[in-house]
C-alpha positions as CSV (number, residue, x, y, z in Angstrom):
1,M,18.2,-32.0,20.4
2,P,20.3,-28.8,20.1
3,L,23.9,-28.9,21.3
4,D,23.1,-26.7,24.3
5,G,20.8,-29.4,25.6
6,R,17.6,-27.4,25.4
7,S,14.6,-29.0,23.6
8,T,13.1,-27.4,20.6
9,V,9.3,-27.3,20.2
10,V,8.2,-27.8,16.6
11,R,4.7,-26.5,15.9
12,V,2.7,-28.8,13.5
13,P,0.3,-26.8,11.3
14,K,-3.4,-27.5,11.8
15,A,-5.3,-29.1,9.0
16,G,-7.1,-25.8,8.3
17,E,-3.8,-24.0,7.8
18,L,-2.5,-26.7,5.4
19,I,-5.7,-26.5,3.3
20,A,-5.4,-22.7,3.3
21,A,-1.8,-23.0,2.1
22,S,-2.8,-25.4,-0.7
23,L,-5.6,-23.1,-1.9
24,R,-3.5,-20.0,-1.5
25,R,-0.8,-21.5,-3.8
26,Q,-3.4,-22.1,-6.4
27,I,-4.6,-18.5,-6.2
28,I,-1.2,-16.8,-6.3
29,T,0.0,-19.0,-9.2
30,G,-3.0,-18.2,-11.2
31,E,-4.5,-21.7,-11.2
32,L,-7.5,-20.1,-9.6
33,E,-8.3,-16.7,-11.0
34,P,-10.0,-13.6,-9.5
35,G,-13.8,-13.9,-9.7
36,E,-13.6,-17.7,-10.1
37,P,-15.7,-19.7,-7.5
38,L,-13.9,-22.3,-5.4
39,P,-15.3,-25.8,-5.7
40,N,-18.3,-26.4,-3.4
41,E,-17.7,-27.4,0.2
42,A,-18.6,-31.1,-0.4
43,A,-16.1,-31.4,-3.2
44,L,-13.3,-29.7,-1.1
45,M,-14.1,-31.8,2.0
46,E,-13.8,-35.0,-0.1
47,R,-10.6,-33.7,-1.8
48,F,-8.8,-32.9,1.4
49,G,-10.5,-35.6,3.6
50,V,-11.6,-33.1,6.3
51,S,-14.8,-32.1,8.1
52,R,-16.8,-28.9,7.3
53,P,-15.5,-27.0,10.4
54,T,-11.9,-27.7,9.3
55,L,-12.7,-26.5,5.8
56,R,-14.4,-23.4,7.1
57,E,-11.4,-22.6,9.2
58,A,-9.3,-22.6,6.0
59,F,-11.8,-20.3,4.4
60,R,-11.6,-17.9,7.4
61,I,-7.8,-17.8,7.1
62,L,-8.0,-16.9,3.3
63,E,-10.8,-14.5,3.8
64,S,-8.8,-12.6,6.5
65,E,-5.9,-12.4,4.0
66,G,-8.3,-10.8,1.5
67,I,-7.8,-13.4,-1.3
68,I,-11.3,-15.0,-1.1
69,T,-14.7,-13.7,-0.3
70,V,-17.3,-16.0,1.3
71,L,-21.0,-15.3,0.7
72,R,-23.4,-17.0,3.1
73,G,-26.8,-18.5,2.3
74,A,-28.2,-20.9,-0.3
75,H,-26.5,-19.2,-3.2
76,G,-23.3,-18.5,-1.4
77,G,-19.9,-20.0,-1.5
78,A,-16.3,-18.9,-1.7
79,R,-15.0,-16.9,-4.6
80,V,-11.4,-15.9,-5.4
81,Q,-10.5,-12.2,-5.3
82,A,-7.2,-10.5,-6.3
83,P,-5.0,-9.5,-3.3
84,D,-5.9,-6.0,-2.2
85,R,-3.1,-3.6,-1.1
86,S,-5.4,-2.1,1.5
87,T,-5.4,-5.4,3.4
88,A,-1.6,-5.3,3.6
89,A,-1.8,-1.6,4.6
90,R,-4.2,-2.4,7.4
91,S,-1.9,-5.1,8.7
92,T,1.1,-2.9,8.4
93,G,-0.7,-0.1,10.1
94,L,-1.7,-2.3,13.1
95,L,1.9,-3.4,13.5
96,L,3.2,0.1,13.4
97,Q,0.5,1.3,15.8
98,Y,1.4,-1.5,18.2
99,R,5.0,-0.5,18.1
100,G,4.2,3.1,18.8
101,V,5.7,4.4,15.6
102,P,5.6,8.2,15.1
103,L,3.7,9.4,12.1
104,A,6.8,11.2,11.0
105,D,8.6,7.9,10.7
106,V,6.1,6.8,7.9
107,Y,6.7,10.0,6.0
108,R,10.5,9.6,6.2
109,A,10.3,6.0,5.0
110,R,8.1,7.2,2.1
111,T,10.8,9.8,1.3
112,E,13.6,7.3,1.0
113,L,11.6,5.0,-1.3
114,E,10.4,7.9,-3.6
115,V,13.8,9.5,-3.8
116,A,15.3,6.1,-4.8
117,A,12.5,5.7,-7.4
118,V,13.3,9.2,-8.9
119,G,16.9,8.0,-9.3
120,L,15.7,4.9,-11.1
121,I,13.5,7.0,-13.5
122,A,16.4,9.4,-14.1
123,A,18.7,6.6,-15.0
124,N,16.5,5.6,-17.9
125,P,13.8,8.2,-18.5
126,D,12.6,7.2,-22.0
127,D,8.8,7.8,-22.3
128,R,8.2,7.5,-18.5
129,V,8.7,11.2,-18.0
130,D,5.9,11.9,-20.5
131,T,3.6,9.6,-18.6
132,L,4.4,11.4,-15.3
133,A,4.0,14.8,-17.0
134,E,0.6,13.9,-18.3
135,L,-0.6,13.0,-14.8
136,V,1.0,16.0,-13.2
137,E,-0.9,18.5,-15.4
138,R,-4.2,17.1,-14.3
139,G,-3.6,18.8,-11.0
140,A,-4.0,22.3,-12.4
141,E,-7.8,22.1,-12.4
142,L,-8.0,20.7,-8.8
143,T,-6.1,23.3,-6.8
144,G,-9.4,24.7,-5.4
145,D,-10.6,21.3,-4.4
146,P,-8.7,20.1,-1.3
147,I,-10.1,16.5,-1.4
148,G,-9.8,16.1,-5.1
149,F,-6.2,17.5,-5.1
150,A,-5.2,15.3,-2.2
151,R,-6.3,12.2,-4.2
152,Y,-4.5,13.5,-7.3
153,D,-1.3,14.2,-5.4
154,T,-1.3,10.7,-3.9
155,E,-1.6,9.3,-7.5
156,V,1.4,11.3,-8.5
157,H,3.4,9.7,-5.7
158,R,2.1,6.3,-6.7
159,M,3.1,6.9,-10.3
160,V,6.6,8.0,-9.3
161,M,7.0,4.6,-7.5
162,E,5.5,2.6,-10.4
163,L,7.6,4.3,-13.0
164,G,10.7,3.6,-10.9
165,G,10.3,0.0,-12.1
166,N,11.0,-1.8,-8.8
167,E,7.8,-3.7,-7.9
168,T,8.8,-4.4,-4.3
169,M,9.6,-0.8,-3.6
170,A,6.3,0.2,-5.2
171,V,4.3,-2.2,-3.1
172,L,6.0,-1.0,0.1
173,A,5.4,2.6,-0.8
174,G,1.8,1.9,-1.7
175,M,1.2,0.6,1.8
176,L,2.7,3.7,3.3
177,L,0.6,5.9,1.0
178,D,-2.5,4.2,2.1
179,I,-1.7,5.0,5.7
180,M,-0.8,8.6,4.7
181,D,-4.2,8.9,2.9
182,A,-5.9,8.2,6.2
183,H,-3.9,10.9,7.8
184,N,-4.6,13.3,4.9
185,A,-8.3,12.7,5.3
186,L,-8.1,13.4,9.0
187,Y,-6.0,16.5,8.4
188,I,-8.5,18.0,5.9
189,S,-11.6,17.1,8.0
190,T,-10.2,18.9,11.1
191,R,-8.9,22.1,9.5
192,S,-11.4,24.8,8.5
193,D,-8.7,26.7,6.7
194,V,-7.5,23.9,4.5
195,S,-9.1,25.3,1.3
196,D,-7.1,28.5,1.8
197,R,-3.7,26.9,2.2
198,P,-1.2,27.4,-0.5
199,G,-0.3,23.6,-0.3
200,A,-2.0,22.6,-3.5
201,S,-0.3,25.2,-5.7
202,V,3.1,24.5,-4.0
203,A,2.7,20.8,-4.6
204,L,1.7,21.4,-8.2
205,R,4.8,23.5,-8.8
206,A,7.0,20.8,-7.1
207,N,5.5,18.1,-9.3
208,R,6.1,20.2,-12.4
209,K,9.7,21.0,-11.3
210,L,10.4,17.3,-10.9
211,V,9.2,16.6,-14.4
212,E,11.5,19.4,-15.7
213,L,14.5,18.1,-13.9
214,L,13.9,14.6,-15.2
215,R,13.4,15.9,-18.8
216,N,16.7,17.8,-18.6
217,G,18.6,14.7,-17.6
218,E,19.6,16.0,-14.1
219,P,19.3,12.9,-11.9
220,G,21.2,14.3,-8.9
221,A,19.3,17.5,-9.0
222,A,16.0,15.6,-9.3
223,E,16.7,13.4,-6.3
224,A,17.9,16.4,-4.2
225,F,14.9,18.5,-5.1
226,W,12.4,15.7,-4.4
227,R,14.0,14.9,-1.1
228,K,13.7,18.6,-0.1
229,H,10.1,18.8,-1.2
230,L,9.1,15.6,0.7
231,D,10.9,16.8,3.8
232,S,8.9,20.0,3.7
233,V,5.7,18.0,3.2
234,E,6.6,16.0,6.3
235,R,7.1,19.1,8.4
236,V,3.7,20.5,7.3
237,M,1.7,17.3,7.7
238,T,3.2,15.9,10.9
239,G,3.8,19.1,13.0
240,D,4.3,17.4,16.4
241,S,6.7,14.6,15.7
242,A,5.4,12.8,18.8
243,T,2.1,12.1,17.0
244,T,1.8,8.3,16.5
245,L,-0.3,6.2,14.1
246,V,-2.7,5.4,16.9
247,E,-4.2,8.9,16.7
248,V,-4.4,8.6,12.9
249,L,-5.7,5.1,12.3
250,S,-7.7,4.3,15.4
């Protein structure tokens, strides 16, 4: 009992949760690989000493996490699938919606992560700048295609994060970009003048300028420029800072 005299309630995991944890560990350690079927239900029931409903509870947990898919019917069964970032993005989006987070907050978080990644690239540019430059130049033929350019620009932002070399930051930024993609699609679908906006050409120039600064070995200038660019993107895309993710993701 704690020193203050209050009792502590310890929650004992259910059998289905324990089975899910065991199978999850096998998946994330690579013992069970994507595309590989799980053993059939009878074998798993015998292995864990549980009933079919308990095993299926474990399957529901893992399916909700996006690391197995369950096909029903005579030829069905559970099959391993690689973790999908969209699953994490949906969960993150739900949490942010519940907390009433403004859309601008997501853009600002993205800015902090990307500016940090630009600094990491600048500290050791090697051939990473060439990789980024190759992707950036693909945007030249997409400036008249709002949807195609939006996809391209998102890939540039993903590439910046990947080239930064910090996996945790890249995963976090990827979740934010998935949420922002939903907002981008909504923005494009509700504006008749989107094809006439200068946004695509401005973004392409900014992407090229970033490559130039990184090539010239100007880390401070690259970070300052990218922050300024992303701040301007936030102002264009969020407008009313009171807009929350409920309006975007619902």
